[in-house]
C-alpha positions as CSV (number, residue, x, y, z in Angstrom):
1,M,-10.2,18.9,-34.0
2,T,-6.7,18.9,-33.0
3,N,-3.1,19.1,-34.7
4,E,-1.7,17.5,-32.0
5,V,0.0,14.1,-32.3
6,L,-1.8,11.2,-30.9
7,T,0.3,9.1,-28.5
8,G,0.1,5.4,-27.8
9,S,1.0,6.5,-23.4
10,G,-2.9,8.5,-24.4
11,F,-4.7,6.0,-26.9
12,Y,-6.4,4.6,-24.0
13,R,-8.8,7.8,-22.9
14,D,-8.6,9.3,-27.0
15,S,-10.1,5.8,-28.4
16,N,-12.8,6.0,-25.7
17,C,-13.8,9.5,-25.4
18,F,-13.8,11.8,-28.2
19,A,-14.3,15.0,-26.2
20,N,-11.3,14.7,-23.7
21,R,-9.0,17.3,-25.4
22,R,-12.2,19.9,-26.2
23,L,-12.9,19.7,-22.6
24,T,-9.0,19.8,-21.3
25,L,-8.9,23.2,-23.5
26,E,-12.3,24.6,-22.0
27,A,-10.7,23.1,-18.3
28,E,-7.5,24.9,-19.3
29,R,-9.7,28.5,-20.0
30,Q,-11.5,28.2,-16.9
31,G,-8.4,27.0,-14.2
32,L,-9.8,23.9,-13.1
33,L,-7.1,21.3,-13.9
34,P,-6.3,18.9,-11.7
35,A,-2.7,18.9,-10.1
36,E,-0.2,17.9,-13.2
37,S,2.4,16.9,-10.3
38,T,1.7,14.4,-7.0
39,P,3.4,12.6,-5.3
40,F,2.8,9.5,-7.1
41,T,3.4,11.4,-10.7
42,R,7.2,12.4,-9.0
43,R,8.0,8.9,-7.8
44,G,7.1,7.9,-11.1
45,T,8.9,10.2,-13.5
46,R,11.6,9.8,-10.6
47,V,12.2,5.7,-10.6
48,H,11.3,5.6,-14.5
49,A,14.3,8.2,-15.0
50,G,16.8,5.9,-12.8
51,E,17.1,8.9,-9.9
52,A,15.8,7.2,-7.0
53,Q,15.6,9.2,-4.0
54,T,14.3,6.5,-1.1
55,R,15.4,2.8,-1.0
56,D,11.7,1.7,-2.1
57,E,12.4,3.8,-5.4
58,Q,15.7,1.9,-5.9
59,D,14.5,-1.5,-5.3
60,A,11.4,-0.2,-7.7
61,Y,14.0,0.9,-10.6
62,E,16.4,-2.3,-10.4
63,Q,13.0,-5.0,-9.8
64,T,11.4,-3.9,-12.5
65,S,14.1,-2.8,-15.2
66,A,16.1,-6.4,-14.5
67,R,12.7,-8.3,-14.6
68,L,11.8,-6.2,-18.0
69,E,15.5,-7.0,-19.6
70,A,15.5,-10.9,-18.6
71,E,11.7,-11.5,-20.7
72,M,12.5,-9.4,-23.4
73,R,15.8,-11.3,-23.8
74,K,14.0,-14.7,-23.7
75,H,12.4,-13.8,-27.2
76,I,15.6,-13.0,-28.6
77,T,18.1,-15.6,-30.6
78,D,20.7,-13.5,-32.3
79,K,22.0,-12.1,-29.3
80,Q,25.2,-10.9,-31.4
81,H,23.2,-8.9,-34.1
82,T,20.4,-7.0,-31.5
83,I,19.6,-3.5,-32.0
84,R,18.6,-2.5,-28.5
85,E,17.2,0.6,-27.6
86,V,16.0,2.6,-24.0
87,E,13.4,5.7,-24.3
88,H,13.7,6.3,-27.9
89,R,10.9,8.2,-29.7
90,L,8.9,6.1,-32.3
91,Y,6.5,7.5,-35.1
92,L,3.6,6.5,-37.5
93,R,3.4,8.8,-40.4
94,D,0.9,9.3,-42.9
95,G,3.0,9.9,-46.0
96,F,6.0,12.2,-44.3
97,A,3.9,13.7,-41.7
98,P,3.6,11.8,-38.3
99,I,0.4,11.6,-36.8
100,F,1.1,8.8,-33.6
101,S,4.1,8.8,-32.2
102,G,4.7,6.5,-28.7
103,Q,7.7,5.9,-26.5
104,P,8.5,2.7,-24.9
105,D,10.7,2.2,-21.9
106,C,12.9,-0.4,-24.3
107,F,12.8,-2.2,-27.6
108,M,14.7,-4.8,-29.1
109,V,15.0,-6.2,-32.9
110,A,17.1,-9.2,-33.9
111,G,16.5,-10.0,-37.5
112,N,12.5,-10.1,-38.3
113,I,11.8,-10.3,-34.4
114,G,10.8,-7.3,-32.7
115,V,10.4,-7.0,-28.4
116,V,9.0,-4.1,-27.0
117,G,8.9,-3.3,-23.2
118,D,7.6,-1.0,-20.7
119,L,7.4,-1.1,-16.9
120,K,5.4,-0.2,-14.4
121,P,7.3,0.2,-11.0
122,G,4.4,1.7,-9.5
123,F,1.4,0.0,-7.2
124,E,-1.7,-0.3,-9.4
125,A,-3.0,-2.3,-12.2
126,D,-4.6,-1.0,-15.1
127,W,-3.9,-3.7,-17.8
128,E,-6.3,-2.7,-20.3
129,A,-5.1,0.8,-20.4
130,W,-1.9,-0.9,-20.9
131,E,-2.8,-3.3,-23.3
132,Y,-3.6,-0.4,-25.3
133,Q,-0.4,1.5,-24.8
134,I,1.9,-1.9,-25.6
135,N,-0.3,-2.7,-28.7
136,S,0.1,1.5,-29.9
137,Y,4.1,0.3,-29.2
138,A,4.2,-2.5,-31.2
139,I,2.8,-1.3,-34.7
140,L,5.4,2.0,-33.8
141,L,8.2,-0.8,-33.7
142,G,6.7,-2.8,-37.0
143,E,6.6,0.5,-39.0
144,S,9.6,2.3,-38.1
145,Y,11.6,-1.3,-39.0
146,P,9.8,-3.2,-41.8
147,V,12.0,-6.2,-41.7
148,V,9.9,-6.9,-38.3
149,Q,7.6,-9.6,-39.2
150,K,6.6,-10.5,-35.1
151,V,6.5,-8.3,-32.5
152,I,6.5,-9.2,-28.9
153,G,4.9,-7.1,-26.3
154,I,5.9,-6.9,-22.6
155,V,5.1,-5.5,-19.5
156,Q,6.4,-5.6,-16.8
157,T,4.9,-4.5,-13.0
158,R,6.8,-4.8,-10.0
159,F,3.8,-6.4,-7.8
160,H,1.5,-7.7,-10.6
161,G,3.9,-9.8,-12.2
162,Y,4.2,-9.4,-16.4
163,R,2.3,-10.2,-19.6
164,T,3.2,-10.7,-22.8
165,W,1.3,-10.4,-25.9
166,E,2.5,-11.7,-29.5
167,Y,2.0,-10.0,-32.7
168,T,1.2,-11.1,-36.1
169,F,1.8,-8.6,-39.2
170,D,-1.6,-9.1,-40.0
171,Q,-2.6,-8.1,-36.4
172,L,-0.6,-5.2,-36.5
173,L,-2.0,-4.1,-39.6
174,N,-5.6,-4.4,-37.9
175,W,-4.4,-2.4,-35.3
176,K,-3.2,0.4,-37.4
177,T,-6.4,1.0,-39.3
178,K,-7.8,1.7,-35.4
179,I,-5.0,4.2,-35.1
180,F,-5.6,5.9,-38.4
181,E,-9.0,5.8,-37.5
182,V,-9.1,7.7,-34.1
183,V,-6.5,10.4,-35.8
184,R,-8.7,11.0,-38.6
185,A,-11.4,11.6,-35.7
186,Y,-9.9,14.2,-34.0
187,Q,-8.2,15.8,-37.4
188,Q,-12.0,16.8,-38.8
189,V,-13.5,20.0,-37.7
190,P,-16.2,19.3,-35.2
191,D,-19.6,21.4,-35.6
192,P,-19.7,23.9,-33.0
193,A,-23.7,23.1,-32.8
194,N,-22.8,19.2,-32.2
195,P,-20.1,18.5,-30.5
196,S,-18.6,14.9,-29.6
197,E,-20.4,14.3,-26.4
198,P,-18.2,12.3,-23.2
199,V,-18.1,9.4,-22.5
200,A,-17.2,7.8,-19.1
201,G,-15.3,5.2,-18.0
202,P,-11.9,4.0,-16.3
203,W,-10.0,6.5,-18.8
204,C,-11.3,9.4,-16.8
205,R,-8.3,9.0,-14.1
206,Y,-5.8,10.2,-17.2
207,C,-8.0,12.9,-18.0
208,K,-7.2,16.2,-17.2
209,A,-10.9,17.6,-18.3
210,R,-12.6,15.2,-15.0
211,L,-13.1,18.1,-12.5
212,I,-15.3,19.7,-15.0
213,C,-17.2,16.8,-16.7
214,K,-20.6,16.3,-16.4
215,A,-20.1,11.9,-17.4
216,S,-17.0,11.8,-15.0
217,L,-19.0,13.2,-12.0
218,A,-21.9,11.4,-12.8
219,L,-20.2,8.7,-12.3
220,A,-20.0,9.4,-8.4
221,E,-24.3,9.7,-8.6
222,T,-24.4,7.0,-10.2
223,H,-22.8,4.7,-7.6
224,N,-24.0,6.8,-4.7
225,G,-25.1,5.1,-2.0
226,A,-24.1,2.0,-2.8
227,L,-23.3,-0.2,-0.3
228,V,-20.4,-2.4,0.0
229,E,-22.1,-5.3,1.7
230,S,-24.5,-5.0,-1.4
231,L,-22.2,-5.3,-4.0
232,P,-22.2,-8.3,-6.3
233,I,-19.4,-10.8,-5.7
234,G,-17.0,-11.9,-8.8
235,P,-15.7,-9.7,-11.9
236,Q,-18.9,-7.8,-12.0
237,G,-18.4,-6.3,-8.3
238,A,-14.6,-6.0,-9.0
239,A,-15.8,-3.1,-11.6
240,I,-17.6,-1.4,-9.8
241,I,-14.9,-1.4,-7.3
242,D,-12.5,0.1,-10.2
243,K,-15.5,2.8,-10.5
244,L,-16.3,3.8,-7.0
245,K,-11.9,4.0,-6.6
246,L,-12.6,6.6,-9.8
247,V,-15.0,8.2,-8.1
248,I,-12.7,8.3,-5.2
249,K,-10.0,9.9,-7.2
250,I,-12.4,12.5,-8.6
251,A,-13.3,13.5,-5.6
252,K,-10.1,13.9,-4.1
253,D,-8.9,16.2,-6.8
254,R,-11.9,18.5,-6.6
255,L,-11.6,19.0,-3.1
256,S,-7.8,19.8,-3.3
257,W,-8.7,21.7,-6.4
258,Y,-10.9,23.9,-4.0
259,Q,-8.3,24.0,-1.0
260,D,-5.5,25.5,-3.0
261,R,-8.0,27.8,-4.3
262,L,-8.9,29.0,-0.7
263,A,-5.7,28.7,0.6
264,D,-4.4,31.4,-2.0
265,D,-7.2,33.7,-1.9
266,P,-9.8,33.0,1.5
267,E,-12.5,34.7,-0.6
268,C,-12.6,33.7,-3.5
269,I,-15.5,31.1,-3.0
270,P,-18.4,33.0,-1.2
271,G,-19.4,31.1,1.9
272,W,-17.0,28.4,2.2
273,E,-13.7,28.1,4.3
274,L,-10.5,26.8,5.4
275,R,-11.2,25.2,8.8
276,T,-9.7,22.5,11.4
277,R,-10.3,21.1,14.4
278,K,-8.0,20.2,17.9
279,M,-8.0,16.7,17.7
280,P,-7.9,15.2,21.6
281,E,-5.2,12.5,21.9
282,I,-4.4,10.3,25.4
283,A,-1.2,9.6,26.3
284,N,-0.1,7.0,28.8
285,V,-2.8,4.3,28.8
286,K,-1.2,2.8,32.3
287,E,-1.8,6.4,34.1
288,T,-5.0,7.2,32.1
289,W,-6.7,4.1,33.4
290,Q,-5.9,4.5,36.9
291,L,-7.5,7.9,36.8
292,L,-10.7,6.8,34.7
293,K,-11.4,4.2,37.2
294,T,-12.7,7.2,39.8
295,I,-15.0,8.7,38.0
296,L,-16.2,5.3,35.0
297,P,-16.9,1.2,35.8
298,E,-14.2,-0.7,34.1
299,E,-16.7,-2.1,31.6
300,N,-17.6,1.1,30.4
301,I,-13.7,2.5,29.8
302,L,-13.0,-1.0,27.9
303,K,-16.2,0.2,26.0
304,A,-14.4,3.2,25.0
305,A,-12.1,0.8,23.1
306,I,-8.6,3.2,22.6
307,L,-9.7,5.4,24.9
308,S,-10.8,8.3,22.8
309,A,-11.7,11.3,24.4
310,P,-15.1,11.8,22.9
311,K,-15.9,7.9,23.4
312,L,-15.3,8.4,27.9
313,R,-17.3,11.6,27.4
314,S,-20.3,9.7,25.8
315,E,-19.8,6.8,28.1
316,L,-19.8,9.5,31.3
317,R,-23.1,10.9,30.1
318,D,-24.8,7.1,29.8
319,I,-23.5,6.7,33.1
320,H,-25.0,10.3,34.2
321,P,-27.5,11.0,31.9
322,H,-28.2,14.7,33.6
323,L,-24.6,15.9,32.2
324,K,-24.7,18.1,28.9
325,E,-21.8,17.4,26.5
326,M,-19.7,20.4,27.5
327,E,-20.3,19.2,31.4
328,A,-18.9,15.9,30.5
329,K,-16.1,17.4,28.8
330,A,-15.3,19.3,31.2
331,A,-14.9,16.6,33.5
332,I,-12.5,14.2,31.6
333,D,-10.6,17.5,30.7
334,Q,-10.3,18.3,34.4
335,L,-9.7,14.3,35.8
336,L,-6.8,14.3,33.1
337,G,-5.1,17.1,32.6
338,E,-2.0,17.3,30.6
339,L,-2.9,13.1,29.8
340,I,-5.2,14.8,27.4
341,H,-3.2,16.2,24.1
342,Y,-4.7,18.3,21.4
343,K,-3.5,18.3,17.7
344,E,-4.8,20.0,14.4
345,S,-6.5,18.3,11.8
346,E,-6.0,18.4,8.4
347,K,-7.6,21.5,6.4
348,F,-11.3,21.0,5.5
349,L,-13.9,22.8,3.8
350,Q,-16.7,24.2,5.4
351,K,-19.4,26.4,5.0
352,K,-19.2,29.8,7.6
């Protein structure tokens, strides 16, 4: 299916959906790939590289790096004879050919103990995916340093604490077997008439084919119309919320792609266009309040809550039902004059 070497960072996705790489190639041919670079990915790259641009990024790097280093050294007894590597790529080989690789943020080897660590300085928690990743790094470390009989894996986050996994030699062999099974599945030439079907799940958020994959898009249909009030509580409710967050991410990716296309070529999607609308804002609340009292009782002004122009128009029409929408708008605009400011909204998709 592919000659590309699978990696520890992608193993969560690759082992749960065997169609993702085939669909990614199809998405590339169609030009339907989500943006590789987003504010969050750029931030993550800068923080991991120690190239902070803001105080927050500097804090994220310093805090997670220092905590990870401290936790890793707790498991090292031979302080004087320790191998320590940062961002060093490791390989799992079949004979001489590399079939699997990974690049942990840091690892240490002292005697027959190996410690591998990965830092997560972002905002989200994704422990299931991270466990796949740290498991993969553990077997890669054990394979690269045969003297190692025990591996400790540590994932250190900025906001969600840390977790530690300990692996015996037998456990590493079990994970190695799993890696070989997945690698061989990708190495097989698929039947063009019966390709692997996509399997949707949390791993879709890492898949470049999520804009064209029917399985990932079906997540939105599965949970469409689910009311928050009716969601179950506890672990089951939390799992549904996670899926809803994934649906929102996929929807935002598709919207972003359409907006980029229309911005470059307004005629590329017939019948649709990018528009903005003018959003009214009210300045100087005290002065506005005094003027409004000349046409509205105070209780009606209070109903408008944040003194938004649309709500004020609605309250005026409740008192004077004969007024049409545009007449109420004109009355409010004339009364408040320059106290109403208009700003352009963000661009949105709309049918022509």
